[in-house]
N, C-alpha and C positions, 0 to 999 in steps of 0.2 A: 319343488327338489324334496325329496325325503329328509327330514328333520336329521337322522343319523349320517347319513352322507354330506349334508351342509357341516356338521361338527367336523368332517374329516377336511373341508374348504381350509387352507392356509387364512390366516387374519392378515389381512391388510398392514396391519402394524406389525407382523412379525417376518413379511415377506424379505427376500433379498433386495436391495435397491442398487446396487451396482456400488455404492460408495459407502463412506463412514457414517452417515448423515440418519436422522429419520426424517420424516418428511409429512406434512398435516395434511390429512384427507379432505380440503376445503370444498371440493368438488370428488365427481365419481363418473366412471363413464358408463353412458346410457347404452351405447351402442358401438359398435364398429364393423366396419366392411374391407373385402379385400378389393382396390381398384389396381389399374394396370400397373404401377409402382410403387403404392404406397398403401399403407393402412389409415383409412380415414373413420377417426374418432370423433364422435359426437358426446360433450361432458353435460352433465346435468346443470351447468349455469347458463345452456345454450350456445355456447361457443364450440366451433369444430376445430380437430387438428388432422394435418396429415403429416404421417412418419415414414420416411422410407426404408424399404424391407433391408439395404444393407446396412443404414442406420439402427434401424432394431436389431438387427442381427451383432452386430458390432457392440451393443451397449447391454447386450442380454446380461440381467443382474448375476445368473448364475456362474456365468463363465470368468472368474475373476479367482483368485487366491484367496484361498480361507482365512489369512492372514494377512496377508501385504494389500489386500483387495486391489491389486492391478489385474488386469486384464490377460486372461492365458489364451483367449482365441486372437489367431492370426487371419484380420480378414482376407490377407491374400489368397488363402486357401478356400475363402468362401465359391460354391461353385457360382458359375455365370447365370445358371436356371435357379439360383436362390429364390423362392417364395413363400407365401406360407401355405398351406395346403389347409388347414383348418385354423380358425379364430372362435375365440370366445369370450363373453365379458361375464362374469360371474355375479351375481346375486350384490357380492359386496362390491361391486363398481371395479375388479380386478380385471385386467386383458390377459390372455394366453395364447400362445400364438403355436402353432404346430409347423417347422418347419421341413419343405424337399428340395432336393431329394436328400438334406442332411435329416436324419431319423433325432430329432431335437426339439425341445420342447421350452418356450421361456416365457417367463411370469412377470409381467410389469405391475409394479405398485403403482396406483394411479398419482397419487402424491408426487413421485418422482417421477414420472411421465408428463404430468402438470406443470411441474418446476424446469424440467429441462425441454420445454415445448420450443421448436424454433419456427412455428409458422410467424405470419404477418399477422396475426391477431394483437401482437403487442409486441412492444421495442422490447430489444435485445439488452439485458441486464448491465446497468454501468453502475460504476462506486456511486454513493449518495453524494451530493453533491457539495462541493466544498464552500466552505464560510469565508468568503473575502474580507481582510479587515486592513484598518488602518488606524491612526489615532484618534481619529474621531468615533472609530465604534469599538476598540479596544483599548485596556487601559495595561493590563500584562496578560499572560498566559492563563487560561484556567488550570487551575491548581487543586491539587489531590494530595492526600495524607498515605506515605508509603503502607503503614501500618495497616488502613484498613484493605488499600490494593491487593496485600498479602492474604487477609483473611475472605475479603469478598471476591468472587468471580464478575459479580453485576457492576462492583465499582473500577475492576480494573478493566473492564469491556469498554463502561462510560470513558475511561481514561483514555484509552488507547481509540476509540471514535475520535474523540476530541481532539488528538494527535494528527487524525486521519482527516477529520473535517478541515481544522483549522492551521495546520502543520506545526502546531507545539501545544506544547504542557509543560506544568511546572509541578514537581513534587515537593512535597514537605518532612522533614523526619526519617529522610535516610541516613544510617548508622556512619557515623565519620571514622569509615576505617579506607584503606585503597583497594580492597577487595568490591566494596559496596555498589560500584558502579557495573561492576560485572555482575555483582547478582542482579540488578535492577535489568539489565541487558539481557540475561539470560532468562529470563523470565518472561520476555518477546520471542527471543528467538538466539541466534549462533552470531557471536560475534565477528565481526569482518577484520581481517586483517589487512593493513596498512602498513605503508613505508615508515611509519610510526610504531610499527607494533600492534600488536592486541589493544594495547592502552597508551595513552600516552598524559603527560602532566602539563598541564598548563601552568608556569608561575617563571620566576626571574630566573636565569641560569645565567652565568658566566660566558658560557661558550653556546649561546642559541641555536637550534637549528632552524627556528622559523620566530618571525616576529610575534608571533604569541608568547614567546619565552623573555619577553622583555616587559618594561611599563608603557610602550607606546600604545598609542590610541592604534584601533582597529578597525576601519572602515567598515563597513556592513560587507559581507563578503560569504561565499560557499566555500566550504574546505575542497581542496583535491580537485578543481576544474580542469586540472592538469590531466587527470585519468580518464579513458576510456569511457566508465561506469565510474563518475561520483559516489560516492558514498552515499545511501540513500537516506538515513537515519543518524544524528550524533545525536550524543549524549554527554553532558559535562555535567558533572558531580561536583559541590562547592565543600572542600572538606575545613578550609579555613579562610574567612576572610575579614583580615584587622586593620588591611589597605584603606587610605582616604582614596576615593574616586574609584574608578573601575567600573561604574556602572554598565548592565548589560543593556544589548541593543539588539533588537530583533525587527526584521524588515519583511513584509509579505512580499514576495517577489512577485506573485500571481497578482497582485494589486497594483504593482507597478508596471507591468506587464498593459494591465487594464488601461490605464492612467495614460501611458505612451500611444495604445491603439485608439485612443479615444482622439488625445490633444496634440500626437505630434506621430502622424500616420506614416510619414515616409521614415521617423526613426526606427520606429516600430518594424516595417518592411526591411529595411537592412539589419536590425538585430537579429530578426528572425529566420531572413534568406543567407546573408554573407557571415561564411565562420570568420572566427576569430582563433589567434594562435594563444594555446597555455604553453606553460613551461614550468619545470619547478625543477633547476638543477643545483645539485649540494656536491659533496664530497663523494657522496657513495650512491649516488641516482641521478637519472636524465628522464623524467617522465613530460612528455608533449603529447597533446592533443589540438586537435581545431575542430571545432562546431558553434553554431550560432550561439549569441548569449542566450537569447531567449528561445528556447526548443519547443516546437511545435507536433502535436501527433498526427495521425491521418486525419483527423477530424477539424485539425485548425486549431486546437483546445492547446493551451500552455501547459507543456506535462514538466518541463524543467530550467531554472536557470543557471548559469555558471558566471560568478564573478568572482574576482579577485585581482585587485587592481596590481599587485605587485608580483601576479605569477604571470603574468601576459607577456608572450613573447614579441619579438617584432611581428606587427602584423603585416601578412602577405595578404592583399586585395588588389583587385585591379585599378592601377591609377587613375581614372576618370572616378573611381569612388572614393579614393584615400580619403580627401578633405570631408566630405558625407559621412564617412564611417568612425572620423574622428568626433565630428561631432555630433553622432548620433549617440557613439559611447558618452562624451560630455552629458548629452541629456540623460540618458539613464542614470550616471555617477550623481548627479544635481540630485534627480528625484528620491533615488535611496538616500541621500544625506540631509532629504528634506525632513525637519521634525514632524511633518504632516503624516509622513508613511512610517514613522520609527515609535515603537515603545520601548520606555526605558525602565528598567526597575533594577534592584540591587540584588545580586545573591548572599544571600547569609549562608553558614556552616549548615549543614545537612540538606541542603538544597540541590535538587537535582532536575536540570533543565532538558528537556527532548524535545526535537527538531528535527521537522523534515529537511533535510540539508541541499535538496534538489529544488525547494521552493524556498525555505526560509532564510536570508540572508541575516548573519548575526555578526556582532562586534562588540565592541567594548570601547571606555571614556578611556582616556591616559590615567595612570595612578603612579603614585610616588612609592616605590618598593621599600624606599627607609621609613612609610608611617606604618609599616607592620605588614604581616605575613598575607600572601594570597597564593592559595592552591585551588587549581580545580583538575581533577583527573576526568578524562573523558574516552570515550570508544566509539564507533562506529556498528552500525547494522544498516544490513539492508533494506528497500521497502518491500521485501516480499515477506521478510519475516512479521513485518508489521501486520500486512495482510493477511498472512498464517495463521496468526495467534488470532486475531479478529475472529476469523473464520470457526476456528475451534472453540472460541466463549460462545458464538452464537450457537453452534450446532451443541454445545452443553445445556446451554440455555432453551434452547428448542427442543431437546431431549426429554430436558427434565418437564417441559409441558406438556409433550405428549405422553410419556408415561403417566404424571399424574391426572390426566384424562382419562387413559385408561384405567387406571385404578378407580378411578370414581364410578 
């Protein structure tokens, strides 16, 4: 190719990729062939991918709004006879497709195309492997300083990934204001409204709306198992803690599920298949939901725990299973109460605990309110907010690395 013509070719790093991120060119396209229904792509690492015509046209990088990056092409309008009339692989390993009968050209960045390959050459991407824990492997959550998170996206990413992998983390040095927990939450995403409002206070009240507003011991539980979608993440910010007692308790519900599956398979079977009834009845609301205590996804993996002994509604189960259901429930509760599965620590002023409310059960030891003030302020966010923020920070990190490579 003529050198002047080569200069006119778009750099792979400047090509539209159909989303917000830059993609590293770990491999390039060596050649591409049109088959009956797909474009067959051979990569420089020796692997081969097949991309169907409709999938390629549907994901054309230029058919998105320039600001929202949402798709503007309606796949329903694609002609039945749609196919490439011509394809080209540039010297930079970029795939160009000319479509017929549409007069349209698609240019695919090799990094983006490789990242989104759906062929069987690699398994579908899943979240990082969760770190399952109990008191033998962990004494307390991973700890971070709020000031460092504000200053460093790298530290912030480590903090959020720790929460994603272990289900919990502890911040120190959060300002002692009622607004601070919202500032921490808003750094991740949007606060989730509940029947307790945007924010709620955990302290002794003369007219308590829940057991948390007393000095009673709180057994390990998840918040709002009575709702169709339990809050995904919970934040608890300690503003004051002068009381004697009241140590915080965390239990990895996934570890409890693992223990039951290994040592009490019948209980595990019942707790994952037969729904329990949960209810939260007050003067102003009546929330109810029915679901298994241990929730499994389509792959049979544990994805959520619902637990709250004082939020159970009268169980509605087949009579022949009633005794076994209670026995299974008692086994679950005994396991969550076992010190082997609990980590205990004291929250001090300025500490903010963030945990996955659909995985990690939380509770506290009893305390005497007369011994001193204890005030926690909390809120909820969804798991989606955590995942979204992690992806954005990972994208920023990847963009920085790629741009630094280009500058060199």
